[in-house]
Every structure is written in structure tokens, then in C-alpha cells.
Phi, psi and omega in degrees: 000318179295320179298320181295317179295319179297321180295316179296320179295314179299319181294320181292321179292314180297319180295320178294319179296317180297319181296318180295315180297320181295323180292320182291330185273357179296131182294143178282137179272119180257121179261136179244140179234151180294130182300139180287135181292131179247108180291334179294317180294319179295321179299314179301318180297316180294323179295320177299316180295319182289327176297318178298318180295314181293334179288347182261351181212140179266008187289332190246161178296123182258007181261333183216149178215149176259124183242125182244110181265099184280003174278345177272138181300149189294339179281355181248157178298123180218006173255113184246128173265113188249131178272104182289335182286321183249007176053059178204156176279126180270319183214153175230148178201169176276151176212134180275151176247173183292142179297331179289346179279349178290136180249351184090353178251123182301129178084359180241126180241160173236159186225150182209153178252010186272140179297142179066013177279341184060021179265154168284155179239132180280157176128185180269138177235145169262129180277120184266206182289158178271161176206169179248120182230211183303323183256020182087215181292134180214167181237132178291145180239136179244116180289133183253000181236167178297331183284345181221022185297341181263010185305313183295316180292334179274359183061038175278119184226165175263116183217168178262164178207134187299331183270002175277120181290160179273322181268155177295154179213167181286317184279156176297153177266175183290158183260162178253192175261022180124346182276148169282115181239141188233172177295149183299318180293317179294325178300323179299327180290309183285335178301314180297321181293318181293313183293331182270356181275130180286333178244159180296136177271142178270142173240126182241122178252124182223168186215000000 
């Protein structure tokens, strides 16, 4: 009888020990999540690149630059007027992209430098002279990179459009035929800056 009790006691202790050890040895589950996109970090990176570019040529305005982050959904502010002299964002606004850039997948765009593609083109642009066309006053754009070298021939211009809202919204805004198009009120803000600049202002579209 004593042997039986001793065996049961030994079994219970060993079983408890085994259970504890087994619990301790269970592998920890590590969950990984996709890093959240930071437009601020991307902005800093683009500003560094544009400073390097401007440091090599005196042709362009080195005090202000227009930065268009196409990784941000179109219903949110993604057109940034940046003060290079004081390192701060002066203005934010909505901007439409080309209908050809739509892929059918939410949040994913495609880009092209091809004529009649109706796509937006990434890269640096020099903002040229203004003219009056279908949408009123607009500015000619000259592509400075291989990715947007056909901008002038494609009639890609910076213009306003009545259906572009001024405030941010949940839904996507309307698309263009490849041109960066902005709200009329916001256009009035950047219009003054462009017209008063002695040198061409750069517009940079990135993704």
C-alpha cells in the first residue's frame, strides 16, 4: 500500500514537472506586420535628392519645390509646397493622377512615359510658361528624367479642375489624362508662387 502511494506521489510530481517544462518550452509566436508607409520619411528622402540636384545647377528656384507623393491615396493631401530655405511644408493640397495609372487594385498605381497612355509619369519637372487652354490658365511641364522625358510632347501640364475638392475626403478624386490637376483655390496659391518666381520651380512626382 505504501509502495502504491509512493508511486502515485512520484507520478504526480513527475507529471507536474513535465507539464511545467513542456509549457516553458513552447515556442513563442512572433507576428510580423507590414511596415506602415511614412510620407514624412519619403519626403525627407526626396528633399535630400532635390537639394543635391539643385546644387549642381543654378537654373532652378532653390527656395521652393513642389512635391507630389503618389503613394498617398488621391482623396488625401499629397501635393506639398516645400520651403527649402526654412525646411518646412508651406501648403498641402489634393492632386489628381492619370486615369491610365489605375490598375484596378486599391492603392496601387502604374506609371508610363508613353504617348496616349493617359498615365502619370514619375520624375522631376521644370514648370514652364503659362497659357490658357481647356481648363483655363495652366502651366507647361518639361520632364527632366528618362521616366518623364515625353511630358511636353504628351501635353502633360499643371492645371486646375472644377471637380477637384479643396478638402480631404474618404473617396478617391477624379482622374486626369496624365496631368497633375488640382483644386481651383489651391491653384491660386501655387499660381502666385510660380508667376513671382524669377527661376523655374521644380515639381517632383514620386511613388
